[in-house]
ZADO-1210 file (C-alpha; in nm, 4 decimals, padded with zeros to 6 digits):
<atoms>
<atom x="00.4701" y="01.5786" z="-00.7967" code="UNK" pos="1"/>
<atom x="00.4593" y="01.2298" z="-00.9427" code="UNK" pos="2"/>
<atom x="00.1681" y="01.1296" z="-01.1631" code="UNK" pos="3"/>
<atom x="00.2555" y="00.7610" z="-01.1296" code="UNK" pos="4"/>
<atom x="-00.0325" y="00.6752" z="-00.9014" code="UNK" pos="5"/>
<atom x="-00.2325" y="00.3611" z="-00.8433" code="UNK" pos="6"/>
<atom x="-00.6048" y="00.3594" z="-00.7579" code="UNK" pos="7"/>
<atom x="-00.7560" y="00.0558" z="-00.5934" code="UNK" pos="8"/>
<atom x="-01.1294" y="00.0039" z="-00.6351" code="UNK" pos="9"/>
<atom x="-01.2277" y="-00.1144" z="-00.2895" code="UNK" pos="10"/>
<atom x="-01.5290" y="-00.3173" z="-00.4026" code="UNK" pos="11"/>
<atom x="-01.3151" y="-00.5130" z="-00.6494" code="UNK" pos="12"/>
<atom x="-01.0467" y="-00.5637" z="-00.3845" code="UNK" pos="13"/>
<atom x="-01.3025" y="-00.6944" z="-00.1358" code="UNK" pos="14"/>
<atom x="-01.4409" y="-00.9403" z="-00.3910" code="UNK" pos="15"/>
<atom x="-01.0862" y="-01.0656" z="-00.4528" code="UNK" pos="16"/>
<atom x="-01.0144" y="-01.1028" z="-00.0809" code="UNK" pos="17"/>
<atom x="-01.3398" y="-01.2949" z="-00.0326" code="UNK" pos="18"/>
<atom x="-01.2555" y="-01.5268" z="-00.3230" code="UNK" pos="19"/>
<atom x="-00.9072" y="-01.5938" z="-00.1864" code="UNK" pos="20"/>
<atom x="-01.0428" y="-01.6584" z="00.1631" code="UNK" pos="21"/>
<atom x="-01.3007" y="-01.9035" z="00.0322" code="UNK" pos="22"/>
<atom x="-01.0345" y="-02.0835" z="-00.1713" code="UNK" pos="23"/>
<atom x="-00.8443" y="-02.1750" z="00.1477" code="UNK" pos="24"/>
<atom x="-01.1482" y="-02.2900" z="00.3432" code="UNK" pos="25"/>
<atom x="-01.2964" y="-01.9790" z="00.5026" code="UNK" pos="26"/>
<atom x="-01.6730" y="-01.9578" z="00.5504" code="UNK" pos="27"/>
<atom x="-01.8525" y="-01.6263" z="00.5029" code="UNK" pos="28"/>
<atom x="-02.1651" y="-01.5582" z="00.7079" code="UNK" pos="29"/>
<atom x="-02.3550" y="-01.2631" z="00.5583" code="UNK" pos="30"/>
<atom x="-02.6558" y="-01.0826" z="00.7056" code="UNK" pos="31"/>
<atom x="-02.5686" y="-01.2447" z="01.0372" code="UNK" pos="32"/>
<atom x="-02.5230" y="-00.9691" z="01.2981" code="UNK" pos="33"/>
<atom x="-02.3351" y="-01.0422" z="01.6190" code="UNK" pos="34"/>
<atom x="-02.5755" y="-01.0329" z="01.9125" code="UNK" pos="35"/>
<atom x="-02.3370" y="-01.1276" z="02.1921" code="UNK" pos="36"/>
<atom x="-01.9771" y="-01.2337" z="02.2536" code="UNK" pos="37"/>
<atom x="-01.8724" y="-01.4473" z="02.5491" code="UNK" pos="38"/>
<atom x="-01.5041" y="-01.4736" z="02.6376" code="UNK" pos="39"/>
<atom x="-01.3706" y="-01.7518" z="02.8580" code="UNK" pos="40"/>
<atom x="-01.0171" y="-01.8267" z="02.9768" code="UNK" pos="41"/>
<atom x="-00.9282" y="-02.0343" z="02.6724" code="UNK" pos="42"/>
<atom x="-01.2255" y="-02.0072" z="02.4354" code="UNK" pos="43"/>
<atom x="-01.4963" y="-01.7797" z="02.3001" code="UNK" pos="44"/>
<atom x="-01.8597" y="-01.7946" z="02.1899" code="UNK" pos="45"/>
<atom x="-02.0148" y="-01.5633" z="01.9307" code="UNK" pos="46"/>
<atom x="-02.3937" y="-01.5530" z="01.9191" code="UNK" pos="47"/>
<atom x="-02.5915" y="-01.4491" z="01.6107" code="UNK" pos="48"/>
<atom x="-02.9695" y="-01.4682" z="01.5530" code="UNK" pos="49"/>
<atom x="-02.9370" y="-01.8142" z="01.3974" code="UNK" pos="50"/>
<atom x="-02.6158" y="-01.9712" z="01.5303" code="UNK" pos="51"/>
<atom x="-02.3649" y="-01.9861" z="01.8100" code="UNK" pos="52"/>
<atom x="-02.0007" y="-02.0196" z="01.7066" code="UNK" pos="53"/>
<atom x="-01.7398" y="-02.1579" z="01.9434" code="UNK" pos="54"/>
<atom x="-01.3649" y="-02.1169" z="01.8933" code="UNK" pos="55"/>
<atom x="-01.0344" y="-02.1058" z="02.0745" code="UNK" pos="56"/>
<atom x="-00.9445" y="-01.7636" z="01.9368" code="UNK" pos="57"/>
<atom x="-01.1283" y="-01.4594" z="01.8022" code="UNK" pos="58"/>
<atom x="-01.0585" y="-01.1403" z="01.6066" code="UNK" pos="59"/>
<atom x="-01.3118" y="-00.8623" z="01.6631" code="UNK" pos="60"/>
<atom x="-01.3277" y="-00.6187" z="01.3725" code="UNK" pos="61"/>
<atom x="-01.6819" y="-00.4851" z="01.3639" code="UNK" pos="62"/>
<atom x="-01.6272" y="-00.1555" z="01.1844" code="UNK" pos="63"/>
<atom x="-01.8699" y="00.1123" z="01.3002" code="UNK" pos="64"/>
<atom x="-02.0267" y="-00.1417" z="01.5402" code="UNK" pos="65"/>
<atom x="-01.7003" y="-00.1858" z="01.7326" code="UNK" pos="66"/>
<atom x="-01.7991" y="00.0749" z="01.9907" code="UNK" pos="67"/>
<atom x="-02.1115" y="-00.1225" z="02.0832" code="UNK" pos="68"/>
<atom x="-01.9385" y="-00.4616" z="02.0742" code="UNK" pos="69"/>
<atom x="-01.6469" y="-00.3452" z="02.2890" code="UNK" pos="70"/>
<atom x="-01.8701" y="-00.1635" z="02.5389" code="UNK" pos="71"/>
<atom x="-02.0598" y="-00.4875" z="02.5927" code="UNK" pos="72"/>
<atom x="-01.7263" y="-00.6533" z="02.6742" code="UNK" pos="73"/>
<atom x="-01.6538" y="-00.3790" z="02.9312" code="UNK" pos="74"/>
<atom x="-01.3921" y="-00.2175" z="02.7095" code="UNK" pos="75"/>
<atom x="-01.4866" y="00.1475" z="02.7319" code="UNK" pos="76"/>
<atom x="-01.2615" y="00.3523" z="02.5056" code="UNK" pos="77"/>
<atom x="-01.2910" y="00.6748" z="02.3104" code="UNK" pos="78"/>
<atom x="-01.4073" y="00.5668" z="01.9673" code="UNK" pos="79"/>
<atom x="-01.7027" y="00.7135" z="01.7827" code="UNK" pos="80"/>
<atom x="-01.8743" y="00.6213" z="01.4540" code="UNK" pos="81"/>
<atom x="-01.9647" y="00.9110" z="01.2261" code="UNK" pos="82"/>
<atom x="-02.1639" y="00.9705" z="00.9072" code="UNK" pos="83"/>
<atom x="-01.9543" y="01.1015" z="00.6157" code="UNK" pos="84"/>
<atom x="-02.0462" y="01.2134" z="00.2649" code="UNK" pos="85"/>
<atom x="-01.8773" y="01.1932" z="-00.0747" code="UNK" pos="86"/>
<atom x="-01.9850" y="01.2994" z="-00.4228" code="UNK" pos="87"/>
<atom x="-01.8744" y="01.2654" z="-00.7844" code="UNK" pos="88"/>
<atom x="-01.9051" y="01.5918" z="-00.9778" code="UNK" pos="89"/>
<atom x="-01.9577" y="01.6337" z="-01.3502" code="UNK" pos="90"/>
<atom x="-01.6256" y="01.7899" z="-01.4443" code="UNK" pos="91"/>
<atom x="-01.4028" y="01.8608" z="-01.7409" code="UNK" pos="92"/>
<atom x="-01.2067" y="01.5408" z="-01.8046" code="UNK" pos="93"/>
<atom x="-00.9381" y="01.7406" z="-01.9821" code="UNK" pos="94"/>
<atom x="-00.8569" y="01.8976" z="-01.6446" code="UNK" pos="95"/>
<atom x="-00.9492" y="01.6226" z="-01.4010" code="UNK" pos="96"/>
<atom x="-00.9049" y="01.2819" z="-01.5622" code="UNK" pos="97"/>
<atom x="-00.6798" y="01.0304" z="-01.3919" code="UNK" pos="98"/>
<atom x="-00.3857" y="01.0425" z="-01.6320" code="UNK" pos="99"/>
<atom x="-00.3211" y="01.4094" z="-01.5564" code="UNK" pos="100"/>
<atom x="-00.4727" y="01.5000" z="-01.2193" code="UNK" pos="101"/>
<atom x="-00.3664" y="01.3526" z="-00.8836" code="UNK" pos="102"/>
<atom x="-00.5501" y="01.2419" z="-00.5766" code="UNK" pos="103"/>
<atom x="-00.5191" y="01.5106" z="-00.3099" code="UNK" pos="104"/>
<atom x="-00.5743" y="01.6079" z="00.0523" code="UNK" pos="105"/>
<atom x="-00.6558" y="01.9703" z="00.1409" code="UNK" pos="106"/>
<atom x="-00.6394" y="02.1140" z="00.4924" code="UNK" pos="107"/>
<atom x="-00.8001" y="02.4577" z="00.4552" code="UNK" pos="108"/>
<atom x="-00.9629" y="02.7015" z="00.7036" code="UNK" pos="109"/>
<atom x="-01.3128" y="02.5664" z="00.6339" code="UNK" pos="110"/>
<atom x="-01.2187" y="02.2023" z="00.6955" code="UNK" pos="111"/>
<atom x="-01.0264" y="01.9010" z="00.5702" code="UNK" pos="112"/>
<atom x="-01.1148" y="01.7655" z="00.2250" code="UNK" pos="113"/>
<atom x="-00.9872" y="01.4975" z="-00.0101" code="UNK" pos="114"/>
<atom x="-01.0434" y="01.4082" z="-00.3720" code="UNK" pos="115"/>
<atom x="-00.9693" y="01.1716" z="-00.6581" code="UNK" pos="116"/>
<atom x="-00.9573" y="01.2385" z="-01.0305" code="UNK" pos="117"/>
<atom x="-01.2261" y="01.1398" z="-01.2773" code="UNK" pos="118"/>
<atom x="-01.1692" y="00.7730" z="-01.3653" code="UNK" pos="119"/>
<atom x="-01.3327" y="00.6499" z="-01.6838" code="UNK" pos="120"/>
<atom x="-01.5576" y="00.9554" z="-01.6941" code="UNK" pos="121"/>
<atom x="-01.7155" y="00.9005" z="-01.3509" code="UNK" pos="122"/>
<atom x="-01.6455" y="01.2597" z="-01.2409" code="UNK" pos="123"/>
<atom x="-01.4210" y="01.4247" z="-00.9845" code="UNK" pos="124"/>
<atom x="-01.4690" y="01.2624" z="-00.6430" code="UNK" pos="125"/>
<atom x="-01.4703" y="01.4942" z="-00.3405" code="UNK" pos="126"/>
<atom x="-01.5314" y="01.4231" z="00.0269" code="UNK" pos="127"/>
<atom x="-01.4956" y="01.6017" z="00.3578" code="UNK" pos="128"/>
<atom x="-01.2757" y="01.4197" z="00.6047" code="UNK" pos="129"/>
<atom x="-01.3680" y="01.6051" z="00.9235" code="UNK" pos="130"/>
<atom x="-01.6973" y="01.7322" z="01.0662" code="UNK" pos="131"/>
<atom x="-01.8949" y="01.4098" z="01.0311" code="UNK" pos="132"/>
<atom x="-02.2028" y="01.3686" z="01.2499" code="UNK" pos="133"/>
<atom x="-02.1832" y="01.1198" z="01.5374" code="UNK" pos="134"/>
<atom x="-02.4226" y="00.8312" z="01.4780" code="UNK" pos="135"/>
<atom x="-02.5551" y="00.4971" z="01.5903" code="UNK" pos="136"/>
<atom x="-02.4568" y="00.2800" z="01.2899" code="UNK" pos="137"/>
<atom x="-02.7725" y="00.0718" z="01.3163" code="UNK" pos="138"/>
<atom x="-02.9930" y="00.3736" z="01.2520" code="UNK" pos="139"/>
<atom x="-02.7983" y="00.6292" z="01.0490" code="UNK" pos="140"/>
<atom x="-02.9504" y="00.7930" z="00.7410" code="UNK" pos="141"/>
<atom x="-02.7733" y="00.6505" z="00.4353" code="UNK" pos="142"/>
<atom x="-02.9362" y="00.8878" z="00.1854" code="UNK" pos="143"/>
<atom x="-02.7050" y="01.1540" z="00.0412" code="UNK" pos="144"/>
<atom x="-02.8842" y="01.4886" z="00.0559" code="UNK" pos="145"/>
<atom x="-03.0877" y="01.4007" z="00.3632" code="UNK" pos="146"/>
<atom x="-02.9209" y="01.6975" z="00.5319" code="UNK" pos="147"/>
<atom x="-02.8348" y="02.0354" z="00.3821" code="UNK" pos="148"/>
<atom x="-02.4689" y="02.0048" z="00.4782" code="UNK" pos="149"/>
<atom x="-02.4269" y="01.6871" z="00.2698" code="UNK" pos="150"/>
<atom x="-02.3872" y="01.8874" z="-00.0485" code="UNK" pos="151"/>
<atom x="-02.3207" y="02.2316" z="00.0982" code="UNK" pos="152"/>
<atom x="-01.9911" y="02.1383" z="00.2629" code="UNK" pos="153"/>
<atom x="-01.8454" y="01.9901" z="-00.0538" code="UNK" pos="154"/>
<atom x="-01.9735" y="02.2605" z="-00.2861" code="UNK" pos="155"/>
<atom x="-01.8264" y="02.5258" z="-00.0604" code="UNK" pos="156"/>
<atom x="-01.4822" y="02.3746" z="-00.1060" code="UNK" pos="157"/>
<atom x="-01.5193" y="02.3545" z="-00.4845" code="UNK" pos="158"/>
<atom x="-01.6478" y="02.7103" z="-00.5037" code="UNK" pos="159"/>
<atom x="-01.3435" y="02.8404" z="-00.3182" code="UNK" pos="160"/>
<atom x="-01.0691" y="02.6226" z="-00.4634" code="UNK" pos="161"/>
<atom x="-01.1792" y="02.4256" z="-00.7716" code="UNK" pos="162"/>
<atom x="-01.4399" y="02.6312" z="-00.9544" code="UNK" pos="163"/>
<atom x="-01.3930" y="02.4457" z="-01.2831" code="UNK" pos="164"/>
<atom x="-01.5249" y="02.1300" z="-01.1131" code="UNK" pos="165"/>
<atom x="-01.8267" y="02.3036" z="-00.9613" code="UNK" pos="166"/>
<atom x="-02.0812" y="02.1220" z="-01.1786" code="UNK" pos="167"/>
<atom x="-02.3735" y="01.8873" z="-01.1288" code="UNK" pos="168"/>
<atom x="-02.3436" y="01.5897" z="-00.8968" code="UNK" pos="169"/>
<atom x="-02.3302" y="01.2603" z="-01.0851" code="UNK" pos="170"/>
<atom x="-02.3549" y="01.0469" z="-00.7716" code="UNK" pos="171"/>
<atom x="-02.3670" y="01.1236" z="-00.3995" code="UNK" pos="172"/>
<atom x="-02.3088" y="00.8636" z="-00.1292" code="UNK" pos="173"/>
<atom x="-02.2658" y="00.8283" z="00.2446" code="UNK" pos="174"/>
<atom x="-02.0308" y="00.6080" z="00.4437" code="UNK" pos="175"/>
<atom x="-01.9226" y="00.5571" z="00.8026" code="UNK" pos="176"/>
<atom x="-01.5945" y="00.6247" z="00.9808" code="UNK" pos="177"/>
<atom x="-01.5037" y="00.4932" z="01.3253" code="UNK" pos="178"/>
<atom x="-01.2852" y="00.7639" z="01.4763" code="UNK" pos="179"/>
<atom x="-01.0250" y="00.7694" z="01.7488" code="UNK" pos="180"/>
<atom x="-00.9103" y="01.0979" z="01.9088" code="UNK" pos="181"/>
<atom x="-00.5589" y="01.0712" z="01.7608" code="UNK" pos="182"/>
<atom x="-00.6836" y="00.9128" z="01.4350" code="UNK" pos="183"/>
<atom x="-00.4490" y="00.6180" z="01.4880" code="UNK" pos="184"/>
<atom x="-00.5775" y="00.2634" z="01.4545" code="UNK" pos="185"/>
<atom x="-00.6430" y="00.0096" z="01.7273" code="UNK" pos="186"/>
<atom x="-00.4630" y="-00.3200" z="01.6573" code="UNK" pos="187"/>
<atom x="-00.4056" y="-00.5122" z="01.9771" code="UNK" pos="188"/>
<atom x="-00.5130" y="-00.8018" z="02.1926" code="UNK" pos="189"/>
<atom x="-00.7879" y="-00.7742" z="02.4521" code="UNK" pos="190"/>
<atom x="-00.6423" y="-00.6202" z="02.7725" code="UNK" pos="191"/>
<atom x="-00.7317" y="-00.9349" z="02.9701" code="UNK" pos="192"/>
<atom x="-00.7404" y="-01.2125" z="02.7097" code="UNK" pos="193"/>
<atom x="-00.4521" y="-01.2800" z="02.4718" code="UNK" pos="194"/>
<atom x="-00.6643" y="-01.5152" z="02.2614" code="UNK" pos="195"/>
<atom x="-00.8870" y="-01.2247" z="02.1501" code="UNK" pos="196"/>
<atom x="-00.7532" y="-00.9648" z="01.9083" code="UNK" pos="197"/>
<atom x="-00.9172" y="-00.6327" z="01.8235" code="UNK" pos="198"/>
<atom x="-00.8997" y="-00.4170" z="01.5109" code="UNK" pos="199"/>
<atom x="-01.0924" y="-00.0894" z="01.5326" code="UNK" pos="200"/>
<atom x="-01.0902" y="00.2884" z="01.5000" code="UNK" pos="201"/>
<atom x="-00.9530" y="00.3179" z="01.1471" code="UNK" pos="202"/>
<atom x="-01.0746" y="00.6783" z="01.1264" code="UNK" pos="203"/>
<atom x="-01.1473" y="00.6846" z="00.7555" code="UNK" pos="204"/>
<atom x="-00.8040" y="00.5839" z="00.6302" code="UNK" pos="205"/>
<atom x="-00.7701" y="00.2157" z="00.7160" code="UNK" pos="206"/>
<atom x="-00.8747" y="00.0302" z="00.4027" code="UNK" pos="207"/>
<atom x="-00.5535" y="00.0912" z="00.2112" code="UNK" pos="208"/>
<atom x="-00.3673" y="-00.0870" z="00.4917" code="UNK" pos="209"/>
<atom x="-00.6060" y="-00.3815" z="00.5176" code="UNK" pos="210"/>
<atom x="-00.3621" y="-00.6443" z="00.3880" code="UNK" pos="211"/>
<atom x="-00.0932" y="-00.5386" z="00.6363" code="UNK" pos="212"/>
<atom x="-00.3468" y="-00.5173" z="00.9185" code="UNK" pos="213"/>
<atom x="-00.4746" y="-00.8647" z="00.8351" code="UNK" pos="214"/>
<atom x="-00.1229" y="-01.0047" z="00.8394" code="UNK" pos="215"/>
<atom x="-00.0523" y="-00.8426" z="01.1767" code="UNK" pos="216"/>
<atom x="-00.3768" y="-00.9760" z="01.3246" code="UNK" pos="217"/>
<atom x="-00.3072" y="-01.3255" z="01.1938" code="UNK" pos="218"/>
<atom x="00.0371" y="-01.3300" z="01.3544" code="UNK" pos="219"/>
<atom x="-00.0980" y="-01.1772" z="01.6743" code="UNK" pos="220"/>
<atom x="-00.3752" y="-01.4298" z="01.7202" code="UNK" pos="221"/>
<atom x="-00.1685" y="-01.7335" z="01.6186" code="UNK" pos="222"/>
<atom x="00.1710" y="-01.6530" z="01.7704" code="UNK" pos="223"/>
<atom x="00.0838" y="-01.3949" z="02.0355" code="UNK" pos="224"/>
<atom x="00.3036" y="-01.1348" z="01.8673" code="UNK" pos="225"/>
<atom x="00.3639" y="-00.9824" z="01.5264" code="UNK" pos="226"/>
<atom x="00.6740" y="-00.8895" z="01.3297" code="UNK" pos="227"/>
<atom x="00.5139" y="-00.5523" z="01.2522" code="UNK" pos="228"/>
<atom x="00.5499" y="-00.2544" z="01.4832" code="UNK" pos="229"/>
<atom x="00.1991" y="-00.2009" z="01.6196" code="UNK" pos="230"/>
<atom x="00.3087" y="-00.0061" z="01.9284" code="UNK" pos="231"/>
<atom x="00.1259" y="00.3137" z="01.8161" code="UNK" pos="232"/>
<atom x="-00.1991" y="00.1173" z="01.7995" code="UNK" pos="233"/>
<atom x="-00.2279" y="-00.0068" z="02.1575" code="UNK" pos="234"/>
<atom x="-00.5777" y="-00.0192" z="02.3007" code="UNK" pos="235"/>
<atom x="-00.4389" y="00.1011" z="02.6347" code="UNK" pos="236"/>
<atom x="-00.2887" y="00.4281" z="02.5036" code="UNK" pos="237"/>
<atom x="-00.3828" y="00.7427" z="02.6936" code="UNK" pos="238"/>
<atom x="-00.5933" y="00.9125" z="02.4254" code="UNK" pos="239"/>
<atom x="-00.8396" y="00.6215" z="02.4194" code="UNK" pos="240"/>
<atom x="-00.9107" y="00.6175" z="02.7917" code="UNK" pos="241"/>
<atom x="-01.2470" y="00.7540" z="02.9138" code="UNK" pos="242"/>
<atom x="-01.0870" y="00.9784" z="03.1771" code="UNK" pos="243"/>
<atom x="-00.9200" y="01.1751" z="02.8965" code="UNK" pos="244"/>
<atom x="-01.2355" y="01.2235" z="02.6919" code="UNK" pos="245"/>
<atom x="-01.2984" y="01.5893" z="02.7792" code="UNK" pos="246"/>
<atom x="-00.9388" y="01.6847" z="02.7071" code="UNK" pos="247"/>
<atom x="-00.8633" y="01.5105" z="02.3772" code="UNK" pos="248"/>
<atom x="-01.1903" y="01.3835" z="02.2347" code="UNK" pos="249"/>
<atom x="-01.1771" y="01.4397" z="01.8600" code="UNK" pos="250"/>
<atom x="-01.0146" y="01.7840" z="01.8624" code="UNK" pos="251"/>
<atom x="-00.8624" y="01.6999" z="01.5252" code="UNK" pos="252"/>
<atom x="-01.2068" y="01.6326" z="01.3786" code="UNK" pos="253"/>
<atom x="-01.3653" y="01.9674" z="01.4634" code="UNK" pos="254"/>
<atom x="-01.5589" y="01.8353" z="01.7631" code="UNK" pos="255"/>
</atoms>
């Protein structure tokens, strides 16, 4: 096992990406939900509550809202947003601090869990990867502890496998995944329109690849192809098709 690990703080990374985008002329529209997308043979329109944006090309990457956006474009595929929970536990830094304890992934009989060491005294971070509740992202309960399983699932894992970390919760949070049945991403063009690209279904493990995904999408939308191998991420693959829902729908996620 190598202890030479790197941890990326996603919020800091996002701030950096925003700053870099702004420096080359991008415009950021915040608190501006997409109400409708119209696709024409060689152009698109995106409608928000306050504006309508027209362009020759479009990348759709709506996170947990992708299911709704794609359904409205008559792209009916097996993706499902879910509510997930994570917590930071008051733990012994001698055992669990970042210079001596690794990030980990644990596939055990009770479920699939992951964790990160205590960084700067924040506590051991633990989350459950599977068994999230299906949600509508516009209405999901963001409060950690709203449901008994929020804490129970994680504490059960610590009780069985990491008793020395089974302390008080410093912070509990919720987040959203957008899951595909095979847990592979969707990075592809629209089945009928090459000037529209789609990035979706990152199934809880997409952020670390965001720079590579962005590069692939940029090449795809500008040149019509990418130098990266995105063949596993086709939107037309069998596991995503509605007719296969009963057979393959989220077996890997305990559904």
